[in-house]
Structure formats: C-alpha cells, structure tokens
C-alpha positions as CSV (number, residue, x, y, z in Angstrom):
1,X,65.4,-20.4,-15.4
2,X,63.5,-22.7,-15.5
3,X,65.9,-25.1,-17.0
4,X,66.4,-24.2,-20.6
5,X,67.1,-20.7,-21.9
6,X,64.0,-20.6,-24.0
7,X,61.3,-19.2,-21.7
8,X,63.5,-16.1,-21.0
9,X,64.5,-15.1,-24.5
10,X,61.0,-14.4,-25.8
11,X,60.0,-12.6,-22.6
12,X,62.9,-10.2,-23.1
13,X,61.9,-9.7,-26.7
14,X,58.3,-9.2,-25.9
15,X,59.2,-6.6,-23.2
16,X,61.5,-4.8,-25.6
17,X,58.9,-4.8,-28.4
18,X,56.3,-3.6,-26.0
19,X,58.5,-0.7,-25.0
20,X,58.5,-1.6,-21.3
21,X,61.7,-0.7,-19.4
22,X,62.8,-3.2,-16.9
23,X,63.5,-0.4,-14.4
24,X,59.8,0.7,-14.7
25,X,58.6,-2.8,-14.0
26,X,60.9,-3.3,-11.0
27,X,59.8,0.1,-9.6
28,X,56.2,-0.8,-9.6
29,X,55.1,-2.1,-6.1
30,X,53.6,-5.5,-5.9
31,X,50.5,-4.1,-4.2
32,X,49.7,-2.5,-7.5
33,X,49.3,-5.9,-9.0
34,X,46.6,-7.2,-6.6
35,X,43.6,-8.1,-8.9
36,X,41.3,-5.0,-8.8
37,X,37.7,-5.3,-9.7
38,X,36.6,-4.7,-13.3
39,X,37.8,-7.6,-15.3
40,X,34.3,-8.8,-16.3
41,X,33.4,-5.2,-17.4
42,X,36.7,-5.0,-19.4
43,X,36.0,-8.4,-21.0
44,X,32.4,-7.3,-22.0
45,X,33.7,-4.1,-23.6
46,X,36.5,-5.9,-25.3
47,X,34.2,-8.4,-26.9
48,X,32.7,-5.9,-29.4
49,X,36.2,-5.0,-30.6
50,X,37.1,-8.7,-31.1
51,X,33.9,-9.5,-33.0
52,X,34.5,-6.4,-35.2
53,X,37.8,-8.0,-36.2
54,X,35.9,-10.9,-37.7
55,X,36.4,-13.4,-34.9
56,X,33.4,-15.6,-34.5
57,X,31.1,-15.5,-31.4
58,X,31.8,-19.2,-31.0
59,X,35.5,-18.6,-30.7
60,X,35.0,-15.8,-28.3
61,X,32.7,-17.9,-26.1
62,X,35.1,-20.9,-26.2
63,X,38.2,-18.9,-25.2
64,X,37.0,-15.9,-23.3
65,X,33.6,-16.9,-21.9
66,X,34.8,-18.1,-18.5
67,X,38.4,-17.0,-18.5
68,X,40.1,-15.8,-15.4
69,X,43.1,-13.4,-15.7
70,X,46.4,-15.0,-14.8
71,X,47.6,-12.3,-12.3
72,X,50.9,-14.0,-11.7
73,X,52.2,-12.5,-15.0
74,X,52.7,-9.2,-13.1
75,X,55.0,-10.9,-10.6
76,X,56.8,-12.5,-13.6
77,X,57.3,-9.1,-15.1
78,X,58.8,-7.9,-11.9
79,X,61.1,-10.8,-11.1
80,X,62.7,-11.4,-14.5
81,X,66.2,-12.3,-13.2
82,X,69.1,-10.1,-14.1
83,X,72.4,-11.9,-14.5
84,X,75.2,-9.6,-15.6
85,X,77.2,-12.1,-17.6
86,X,80.4,-11.3,-19.3
87,X,80.4,-12.2,-23.0
88,X,82.4,-15.4,-22.5
89,X,80.0,-16.5,-19.8
90,X,77.0,-15.7,-22.0
91,X,78.5,-17.7,-24.9
92,X,79.7,-20.6,-22.8
93,X,76.2,-21.0,-21.3
94,X,74.4,-21.0,-24.7
95,X,77.0,-22.9,-26.7
96,X,77.0,-25.5,-24.0
97,X,77.9,-29.2,-24.2
98,X,74.3,-30.1,-23.7
99,X,73.1,-28.0,-26.7
100,X,76.0,-29.2,-28.9
101,X,75.3,-32.9,-28.2
102,X,71.5,-32.6,-28.5
103,X,71.8,-30.4,-31.5
104,X,73.6,-33.2,-33.3
105,X,70.9,-35.6,-32.3
106,X,68.2,-33.1,-33.5
107,X,70.0,-32.8,-36.9
108,X,70.1,-36.6,-37.3
109,X,66.4,-36.9,-36.6
110,X,65.5,-34.0,-39.0
111,X,68.2,-34.3,-41.7
112,X,65.6,-34.2,-44.6
113,X,63.9,-31.2,-43.1
114,X,67.1,-29.1,-42.8
115,X,68.1,-30.2,-46.3
116,X,64.8,-29.0,-47.7
117,X,65.0,-25.7,-45.8
118,X,68.6,-25.1,-47.2
119,X,67.3,-25.8,-50.7
120,X,64.2,-23.5,-50.3
121,X,65.7,-20.6,-48.4
122,X,69.5,-21.0,-48.3
123,X,69.7,-20.7,-44.5
124,X,72.4,-22.8,-43.0
125,X,71.3,-25.7,-40.9
126,X,73.7,-24.7,-38.1
127,X,72.0,-21.3,-37.6
128,X,68.5,-22.8,-37.4
129,X,69.6,-25.6,-35.1
130,X,71.2,-23.1,-32.8
131,X,68.1,-20.9,-32.7
132,X,66.0,-24.0,-32.0
133,X,68.3,-25.1,-29.2
134,X,68.4,-21.8,-27.5
135,X,64.7,-21.0,-27.8
136,X,63.1,-24.3,-26.8
137,X,65.9,-26.9,-26.1
138,X,65.0,-28.4,-29.5
139,X,61.3,-28.6,-28.7
140,X,61.7,-30.6,-25.5
141,X,58.2,-31.4,-24.3
142,X,59.4,-30.9,-20.7
143,X,59.8,-27.2,-21.5
144,X,56.1,-27.0,-22.4
145,X,55.1,-29.1,-19.4
146,X,57.2,-27.4,-16.7
147,X,57.9,-23.9,-17.8
148,X,55.0,-22.8,-19.9
149,X,51.5,-21.5,-19.0
150,X,48.2,-21.1,-20.9
151,X,48.7,-17.9,-22.8
152,X,45.1,-16.7,-23.0
153,X,44.7,-16.0,-19.2
154,X,48.1,-14.4,-19.3
155,X,47.4,-12.1,-22.3
156,X,43.9,-11.3,-20.9
157,X,45.5,-10.1,-17.6
158,X,48.0,-8.0,-19.5
159,X,45.4,-6.6,-22.0
160,X,43.2,-5.7,-19.1
161,X,45.5,-4.3,-16.5
162,X,49.0,-3.6,-17.8
163,X,48.7,0.2,-18.1
164,X,51.9,1.1,-20.0
165,X,51.3,-0.9,-23.2
166,X,47.7,-2.1,-22.9
167,X,47.1,-1.6,-26.7
168,X,50.0,-3.9,-27.5
169,X,48.7,-6.7,-25.3
170,X,45.2,-6.3,-26.6
171,X,46.5,-6.6,-30.1
172,X,48.3,-9.8,-29.2
173,X,45.3,-11.2,-27.5
174,X,43.2,-10.5,-30.7
175,X,45.9,-12.2,-32.8
176,X,45.8,-15.3,-30.5
177,X,42.0,-15.4,-30.9
178,X,42.4,-15.2,-34.7
179,X,44.7,-18.3,-34.5
180,X,42.0,-20.3,-32.7
181,X,39.3,-18.9,-35.1
182,X,41.3,-20.2,-38.1
183,X,41.7,-23.6,-36.5
184,X,45.5,-23.4,-36.3
185,X,45.6,-23.9,-32.6
186,X,43.4,-24.8,-29.6
187,X,43.3,-22.8,-26.4
188,X,44.6,-25.9,-24.6
189,X,47.7,-26.3,-26.7
190,X,48.6,-22.6,-26.8
191,X,51.0,-22.6,-23.9
192,X,54.0,-20.3,-23.7
193,X,55.8,-17.7,-21.7
194,X,54.0,-15.1,-19.5
195,X,54.3,-12.8,-22.5
196,X,52.6,-15.2,-24.9
197,X,55.6,-16.6,-26.9
198,X,55.1,-20.2,-27.9
199,X,56.5,-23.3,-29.5
200,X,59.8,-24.5,-31.0
201,X,61.1,-21.0,-31.9
202,X,59.0,-19.0,-29.4
203,X,56.6,-17.1,-31.6
204,X,54.5,-14.3,-30.3
205,X,50.9,-14.5,-31.8
206,X,51.7,-11.7,-34.3
207,X,54.6,-13.7,-35.7
208,X,52.5,-16.9,-35.8
209,X,49.8,-15.1,-37.6
210,X,51.7,-13.0,-40.0
211,X,55.1,-14.7,-40.5
212,X,54.3,-18.3,-40.0
213,X,53.9,-20.7,-42.9
214,X,52.4,-24.1,-43.4
215,X,55.7,-25.7,-44.3
216,X,54.5,-29.3,-43.7
217,X,51.3,-28.8,-45.7
218,X,48.9,-30.1,-43.1
219,X,46.5,-27.2,-43.6
220,X,47.5,-25.2,-40.5
221,X,50.4,-23.1,-39.3
222,X,51.7,-24.3,-36.0
223,X,54.8,-23.7,-33.8
224,X,54.0,-26.9,-31.9
225,X,54.3,-30.6,-32.8
226,X,56.5,-31.3,-35.7
227,X,59.2,-28.6,-36.1
228,X,58.6,-28.1,-39.8
229,X,56.4,-25.0,-39.6
230,X,58.5,-23.3,-37.0
231,X,61.9,-23.9,-38.6
232,X,60.7,-23.3,-42.2
233,X,59.0,-20.0,-41.1
234,X,62.1,-18.9,-39.1
235,X,64.2,-19.5,-42.2
236,X,61.9,-17.4,-44.3
237,X,61.9,-14.7,-41.6
238,X,65.7,-14.6,-41.7
239,X,65.6,-14.4,-45.5
240,X,62.9,-11.8,-45.9
241,X,63.3,-9.6,-42.8
242,X,66.9,-10.4,-42.0
243,X,68.1,-10.2,-45.7
244,X,70.0,-13.5,-45.3
245,X,72.5,-14.2,-48.1
246,X,72.2,-17.7,-49.6
247,X,75.5,-19.6,-49.6
248,X,77.4,-17.3,-47.3
249,X,78.7,-18.1,-43.8
250,X,77.9,-15.7,-41.0
251,X,81.6,-14.8,-40.5
252,X,84.9,-16.0,-39.1
253,X,87.2,-15.6,-36.2
254,X,90.2,-13.8,-37.5
255,X,93.7,-12.5,-36.6
256,X,95.3,-9.2,-37.5
257,X,94.0,-5.9,-38.5
258,X,92.0,-3.3,-36.6
259,X,90.3,-1.3,-39.3
260,X,86.6,-0.6,-39.3
261,X,84.1,-0.4,-42.2
262,X,82.9,-3.0,-44.7
263,X,85.1,-4.5,-47.3
264,X,85.5,-7.8,-49.1
265,X,87.2,-10.7,-47.5
266,X,89.9,-10.4,-50.2
267,X,90.5,-6.8,-49.2
268,X,90.7,-7.8,-45.6
269,X,93.2,-10.5,-46.5
270,X,95.3,-7.9,-48.4
271,X,95.3,-5.8,-45.2
272,X,96.8,-8.7,-43.3
273,X,93.7,-10.2,-41.8
274,X,93.6,-14.0,-41.8
275,X,91.2,-16.6,-40.4
276,X,92.3,-17.8,-36.9
277,X,92.2,-21.4,-38.1
278,X,94.6,-20.6,-41.0
279,X,92.1,-21.6,-43.7
280,X,91.3,-19.4,-46.7
281,X,88.2,-17.3,-46.9
282,X,85.9,-19.4,-49.1
283,X,84.1,-16.4,-50.7
284,X,86.7,-13.7,-51.2
285,X,84.3,-11.3,-52.9
286,X,81.7,-11.4,-50.1
287,X,81.8,-8.4,-47.7
288,X,82.3,-8.3,-44.0
289,X,82.9,-5.9,-41.1
290,X,85.4,-6.2,-38.3
291,X,84.2,-6.6,-34.7
292,X,86.3,-7.0,-31.6
293,X,83.8,-7.5,-28.7
294,X,86.4,-7.2,-25.9
295,X,90.0,-5.8,-26.2
296,X,92.4,-8.7,-26.1
297,X,89.7,-11.3,-27.0
298,X,88.8,-12.9,-30.3
299,X,88.2,-10.7,-33.4
300,X,85.6,-11.5,-36.0
301,X,84.8,-10.6,-39.5
302,X,81.0,-10.5,-39.7
303,X,79.0,-10.9,-42.9
304,X,75.4,-10.0,-43.6
305,X,74.1,-13.3,-42.2
306,X,75.4,-12.4,-38.7
307,X,73.1,-9.4,-38.9
308,X,70.3,-11.5,-40.2
309,X,70.5,-13.5,-37.0
310,X,70.6,-10.2,-35.1
311,X,67.3,-9.3,-36.6
312,X,65.8,-12.2,-34.6
313,X,67.0,-10.7,-31.3
314,X,68.7,-7.3,-31.3
315,X,71.8,-8.3,-29.3
316,X,75.3,-8.7,-30.7
317,X,76.1,-11.3,-28.0
318,X,72.9,-13.3,-28.8
319,X,73.8,-13.4,-32.5
320,X,77.4,-14.4,-31.8
321,X,76.2,-17.2,-29.4
322,X,73.8,-18.5,-32.0
323,X,76.3,-18.4,-34.9
324,X,79.0,-20.0,-32.7
325,X,76.7,-22.7,-31.4
326,X,75.6,-23.5,-34.9
327,X,79.3,-24.0,-35.9
328,X,80.0,-26.1,-32.8
329,X,77.0,-28.4,-33.6
330,X,78.5,-29.0,-37.0
331,X,81.9,-29.9,-35.6
332,X,83.9,-26.6,-35.3
333,X,86.1,-26.0,-32.3
334,X,85.7,-23.3,-29.6
335,X,87.1,-19.9,-30.4
336,X,90.9,-20.1,-30.8
337,X,91.7,-16.8,-29.1
338,X,90.2,-16.8,-25.6
339,X,88.3,-13.9,-24.0
340,X,90.4,-12.2,-21.3
341,X,89.8,-13.8,-17.9
342,X,87.7,-16.6,-19.4
343,X,87.3,-20.2,-18.4
344,X,86.7,-23.1,-20.8
345,X,83.1,-24.2,-20.9
346,X,82.2,-27.1,-18.6
347,X,81.5,-30.4,-20.1
348,X,78.0,-31.9,-19.8
349,X,79.2,-34.2,-17.0
350,X,80.8,-31.3,-15.1
351,X,77.6,-29.2,-15.3
352,X,75.6,-32.2,-14.0
353,X,78.1,-32.5,-11.2
354,X,77.7,-28.8,-10.3
355,X,73.9,-29.2,-10.3
356,X,74.0,-32.4,-8.2
357,X,76.4,-31.0,-5.6
358,X,74.3,-27.7,-5.4
359,X,71.1,-29.7,-4.9
360,X,72.7,-31.8,-2.2
361,X,73.8,-28.6,-0.5
362,X,70.3,-27.3,-0.5
363,X,70.3,-25.1,-3.5
364,X,67.5,-26.0,-6.0
365,X,68.8,-26.1,-9.6
366,X,65.5,-27.2,-11.0
367,X,67.0,-30.5,-12.3
368,X,70.4,-32.1,-12.9
369,X,70.3,-32.7,-16.6
370,X,73.2,-30.5,-17.7
371,X,71.0,-27.7,-19.0
372,X,71.7,-24.4,-17.4
373,X,68.9,-21.9,-17.0
374,X,67.8,-19.4,-14.4
375,X,67.1,-22.0,-11.7
376,X,70.6,-23.2,-11.9
377,X,72.1,-19.7,-12.2
378,X,70.1,-18.5,-9.1
379,X,71.3,-21.6,-7.2
380,X,74.9,-20.8,-8.2
381,X,74.5,-17.1,-7.2
382,X,73.0,-18.0,-3.8
383,X,75.8,-20.5,-3.2
384,X,78.4,-17.9,-4.2
385,X,76.9,-15.4,-1.9
386,X,76.8,-17.8,1.0
387,X,80.4,-18.9,0.5
388,X,81.8,-15.4,-0.2
389,X,82.7,-16.2,-3.8
390,X,82.8,-12.8,-5.5
391,X,81.5,-11.7,-7.9
392,X,78.3,-13.6,-7.1
393,X,77.4,-13.6,-10.8
394,X,75.5,-16.9,-11.1
395,X,78.1,-18.4,-13.4
396,X,78.7,-22.1,-12.5
397,X,82.1,-22.6,-14.0
398,X,85.4,-24.2,-13.1
399,X,85.9,-22.0,-9.9
400,X,82.5,-22.9,-8.5
401,X,83.0,-26.6,-9.4
402,X,86.3,-26.6,-7.6
403,X,84.8,-25.1,-4.5
404,X,81.9,-27.5,-4.5
405,X,84.4,-30.4,-4.7
406,X,86.2,-29.1,-1.7
407,X,82.9,-29.6,0.2
408,X,82.5,-25.9,0.8
C-alpha cells in the first residue's frame, strides 16, 4: 500500500461501481495516458453543465479556474496491485494486532459517540470500529498526508479523459463541486484516493452528498475532522441500505451441520449445530444461513447484519474480516477452527520485525509501524521472489519471518 488498507478499498469500490474491469485497465498501454491536448476546451464546455446544476460561478472559478488534470491517476488505475490472498491471509491482514490494539484505543477515545450511535441506529460498535480501522486506520492523519491526493485534479482528469465511464466521473466531479458550493468542504481539505474517496470511512462525493448526515450538528456534513459525521452516517447507511437488524449479532462460528437455507438459530441447534465456543445462541428466534468458506475450515451461521456489512463492500471475505475484527476489538478470540494450511496472525512486534528486517535488506515497506499495506506486501513479494520462496504471494507471515531471521 501505502501503509494502511484504506486507500485501496475505496479504489476497488469506485472501479467496481464505475463498471471498469481491471483487465481492461491493465490492457491499456501507458502511451494512451500521455496528456493529450484539449483539457481547456473540455473544461470550458463542462462549465455550462456545472452552472446548470445550480453551482455558483464563484465556486467554479475557485475550484476549476486554474486546475490542471492529475494525469497520474491513469497510472494508478493501471498499477492497482493484485495480491491473490487466501481467505485466512486476507483476514489475518485485516484483523491484525495493530488494528485490534488501536481499535480499542479508538473506542476509549470515542466511547460516548459509539454509545450514541448504538442508541440512535442500533449498529454494534464493533462493526463500525472495524470499518473505520480498515478504511482509514481510525482516521490517522498520516494516511491523509502520505497516501491521499487532492481529488479535484484527479476527478477532472478522469472526467475529461477516461473514455469508458466518463459520465460517471463527470457526475462525481459535479457532486464534489456541490459539496464546496454548500460550504461543507474546501478544495484544500478534499484529499482522497485517486478515485475520489475521502475521509474516515472513505466516501465518494455521491455518498457524502446523498448519504452523509450532520451528526455532530456543526452545520456541515464532513468525513474529515471529528469522526461523528462519518461514523453516524455509516451507521445510518447500514441501517437503511443494508437493512441492519437492531440488537442482533452478525453471526457466529459454529460446529456441526451442513445444510443450506435460512432457518432460526433454534432450528439450527435442533439440527445439531452449536456455537464453536460452546455458548448458547442469545437470540434463538433470529434467522441465519450456513456458510463454509473453505472445506475443512471454520463454519459460520450468518445473520442479516453480516449481509448489511456486505452492502458496504460486495465481498464475503471483506464482510467476514470486518465482522471478525469488530469481535476481536471487543475481546473475542481468533476463530477456533483454523483454515486449512493457515498460520496464526503475527503479533504487532513480529510484523514490525518483518518490516525492519526487510527494510535493512533493501526492500522498502513504507514504514515499520506494524501496519501492513501494499508497500509491505510488495516488499514481501519481492523478497520471496528473490529468495525462491513460493508462492511469492506477498504474505509476510511466520514462514517469511523465519527466513528473515536466518539472515536469508
């Protein structure tokens, strides 16, 4: 990465939403992204459409008057790294020691906010903490400083010269201009991913404009600064769009049974399915579905709130990682049944040791703070390739650590 996960997650979602296939992006030669003439003409033509949407001339001049397109976004689109992680690697990396430790600190600092959100929306604090941790490393300002860019030059480049989904990028640029026009954000603070996702929970301008709420009552809707608006709005999103069920847990690791379909926890229990930790199901009349991600690995009963999280990012693995990280922050143990071939997750100190040893060996991890993102994963993969450690999958686990300790 870039160190934390956050800058990648919104980029993937934006690409998915825009209907752009990764293969298409990768197949486009770099030469096609040399800045062609015509930006000024496009901007002049675009202005009439922006003004027609009710955006003031003053806002147009302030934001777009002297803007230069950020052509590096096209290289970013091309080089989004592909790491083919197994599910246990994916979960270990997201439900990491760093995120668990820092999630507990974030909860301490924001206890009243999470209590209010639970009261207003019924969304469990663990779920929101995990979303916050994965999307922006709990709003770490270093993410903004080191891994984000001004979104207006990026969106301007895409709206002007991304031929496959130009209308989508133009709409997002107009949405971003509306945000400035409303006084909710300044062009200077609106920094994000190359695709325009911003803030604590990585909102695209459309989400900021249409889903965001002024939860801290300061007169503006902002994904920056205090996390109130971002977390309150995300809870409302999970409730309204994700159909979150107040008072229900997302699901449980279980043993026994192999049936499919939805039934109550009581019915599952009658069929011989029990929680892996031996505790009773707290809401026997709530419904859940069985999911076994990998044969021989842990089994889960998934309730509606798992699928509410999945509405945030359409990936079963993402939803499981978020739900599990939320549980871990609140004190739950790792999964009881291991995934086949899996390793335990490294401790924070072990991750830092991997990063330190890789850095000394000449592989840039982008920092040694225990957060694993694409910089660290690329360094691991390059090291694996050099040392003949196959598969060179970028996963810096126990095997890589052992080899590094050997001085190899």
